[in-house]
N, C-alpha and C positions, 0 to 999 in steps of 0.2 A: 503495499500500501504505498502511496505516497502521502506527501504532507498534506495536513486536512486545509480545506479552502479556507478562506477569510468568512466568517459568518455573519456576511450583511444581509438585511431585511429580506433582500430578494433571494440570497441564497437559503435562508431559511424557510421561507414560504415555499420554495421548490421541494425541499427535503421533507416538509409537512405535508405538501401533497402526495409525495411519494410512500410516507409512512402511513398515512390513513390506510394503505392497505398495502404493503409492503410486498406481496408477491403479484400484484397489478402490473399488467404491459399497459403503457401510457404512451401515445404518440403526441408530437409537439404541440398541437391546439388542445388537447385534453390536458397537456401540462400548464398551458398557458392558461386556461379556465380554471382548473383547481387552484393555481396558485395566484391567479388574478394579476398576472403579468403578460407584458408584451412579449412577442416570439423573438423580436431583437435582444430581450432581456434573458430570456431563459435559455437560448442555446449556447451562448458562452459560458452558462453555469453547467450545463448539462455535458459539455464537452471538458469541462474541469474534471466534475465526477467521473466521465468515463475515463480521464487520463489517469486519475488515482486509483482506479479499481471499483469505485462504488455504485458503477450503474454499468451496464451491458445493453448492447444496443443491434439492430438487425432492421434490415428492410423486409417488409412484408413480401409474401411470394405471390404476386399478382400480375396481371397483364395490364399494365396502365390504360392499353387502346381499349381493352374490355370493360375494364372496371370505369373508364371516361374519367380519370384521375389520377393522380402522380402516386407513385408506391409510400407509403407512409413508412417512416423509421419510428420503429419502438423501441423503447427504454424500460429497463426492469432493473430494481437496485439488486446486488449481488447480496448472497448471505452476510459476508461481512461487510458490505458497504451498508446494510440495514443496520448492522450493530453499530457502527462508527459514526452514521447519521444520527442514531438515537443520543449517543454518548456526545457529539458534538452539539446537538441542540440542547441538551441538559446542560451540557458547561456554558452556552450561550446564556440560557435562562439564569444560569447561578450568576454569572458575571454581570448581568444585567440588575438581578436582585442586589447584590452585593453593592453596586454603584447607589440603588437606589435609597439603600439601608444608608449608605455613607452621605447621600445629600440629605436626607432626612435629618440625620445626627449633626452636621455641620450646621444646619438652617436653624436646627432646635439650641445650639449653643450659643446663636449670634455671632458667629464668625463670618 
């Protein structure tokens, strides 16, 4: 596994979309809808996840002329990727919680 990605809000949204059903196969527009993000935002994230081994991908086996649409590229979390995604989201949530607690403590102390 490669270095974990920076846990930006879009990255977290994509991971949450996959973790809703970790064995589900999704194609780009499904991921966009589930994460609430544009295609131009999710595809670089998907490429990073694929590069570090968190996702696997493949093109569906159809004839684009018969289907009257381009082939779809499907993505799915790898078993290791699902575990790493859960841990990364938990850490990101913990980090945000610590910052919020620190802000509350600082604000109440009058600093």
